[in-house]
Each structure stands twice: as C-alpha cells, then as structure tokens.
C-alpha positions as CSV (number, residue, x, y, z in Angstrom):
1,M,-28.4,-28.1,54.8
2,T,-27.3,-25.0,52.8
3,K,-28.9,-24.0,49.6
4,L,-26.7,-23.4,46.6
5,K,-27.3,-20.4,44.5
6,R,-28.8,-21.1,41.1
7,N,-26.0,-19.7,39.0
8,S,-23.1,-20.8,41.2
9,P,-20.6,-23.4,39.7
10,E,-21.4,-25.7,42.6
11,A,-25.0,-25.8,41.6
12,R,-24.3,-26.9,38.0
13,P,-21.1,-29.0,38.0
14,H,-21.8,-30.4,34.6
15,D,-22.0,-27.0,32.9
16,T,-18.4,-26.2,33.0
17,P,-17.3,-24.9,29.7
18,T,-15.1,-27.3,27.8
19,G,-15.6,-26.2,24.2
20,P,-13.4,-24.1,21.9
21,A,-14.6,-20.8,23.5
22,A,-13.4,-22.0,26.9
23,M,-10.1,-23.0,25.5
24,A,-9.7,-19.6,23.8
25,T,-9.8,-17.9,27.2
26,T,-6.7,-19.8,28.4
27,N,-4.5,-18.0,25.9
28,K,-2.6,-21.1,24.9
29,K,-1.3,-21.0,21.3
30,R,-1.7,-24.1,19.1
31,P,1.5,-25.3,17.5
32,R,1.7,-24.5,13.8
33,L,2.0,-27.2,11.3
34,D,5.0,-27.0,8.9
35,L,3.2,-27.7,5.6
36,N,6.4,-27.5,3.6
37,A,8.3,-30.1,5.7
38,G,6.2,-33.1,4.5
39,D,6.0,-34.9,1.2
40,P,4.9,-32.5,-1.6
41,R,2.8,-35.3,-3.1
42,E,0.8,-35.4,0.1
43,R,0.0,-31.7,-0.1
44,K,-1.0,-32.1,-3.8
45,R,-3.2,-35.0,-2.9
46,G,-4.8,-33.0,-0.1
47,K,-5.5,-30.1,-2.4
48,S,-6.9,-32.5,-5.0
49,M,-9.3,-34.1,-2.5
50,F,-10.4,-30.8,-1.2
51,G,-11.2,-29.7,-4.7
52,L,-13.3,-32.8,-5.3
53,V,-15.2,-32.2,-2.1
54,L,-15.8,-28.6,-2.9
55,G,-17.0,-29.5,-6.4
56,T,-19.4,-32.1,-5.0
57,L,-20.8,-29.5,-2.6
58,N,-21.2,-26.9,-5.3
59,K,-22.9,-29.5,-7.6
60,A,-25.3,-30.5,-4.7
61,K,-26.1,-26.8,-4.1
62,V,-27.0,-26.2,-7.8
63,E,-29.1,-29.4,-7.9
64,D,-30.9,-28.3,-4.7
65,K,-31.7,-24.9,-6.2
66,E,-33.0,-26.5,-9.4
67,R,-35.2,-28.9,-7.4
68,N,-36.5,-26.2,-5.2
69,A,-37.3,-24.0,-8.2
70,S,-39.1,-26.9,-10.0
71,E,-41.1,-27.6,-6.8
72,A,-42.1,-23.9,-6.6
73,V,-43.5,-23.8,-10.2
74,G,-46.6,-25.8,-9.5
75,N,-47.1,-24.7,-5.9
76,P,-50.1,-22.3,-5.6
77,Q,-48.7,-21.0,-2.3
78,C,-45.7,-19.6,-4.0
79,G,-47.7,-17.5,-6.4
80,I,-45.7,-18.9,-9.4
81,W,-47.7,-20.5,-12.1
82,P,-46.4,-22.1,-15.3
83,N,-47.4,-20.5,-18.6
84,A,-50.5,-22.0,-20.2
85,D,-49.2,-21.3,-23.7
C-alpha cells in the first residue's frame, strides 16, 4: 500500500477547483449579450426594477445607521450619554 502525499490531487479528490477562479484560468471568453437586440421595454423594466432594489437597499442602510446610533446613545460602553438638560 502506497501513501499519498498530503497535497497531491489524488489525496484530495473533492478539492478540485470548480469556482469562478478555476474557470478564469481556462481563458474561455463568455459570450456577450446584445442588450440592444431585445425589446426596449424589457431594458426599461430592468432598469426600473434595479432602481427599486437599489432604493430599498439604501433605505435599509439609512435605517440601520439610525437604529445603531439610537442604540449607542444609552449604551455606557460606547461612552455616549444623552444630555441631561
């Protein structure tokens, strides 16, 4: 019985790279999509939906900042205390 080296591919058959980094090394080019060939309404719809998603993410980011700031006001570990006036 022969021992396999620890870093050899035979020793770790399930560790073969299959992700995007491995695909990048094969130098195959992805086909480009012709965005002008389709229906212009579809492109407009896609842009609109992307804008809605982006707006939702920005709104969530602002709300998260506000919530974190309000939680920090009464937290003695933060060193921020509300005014007693």
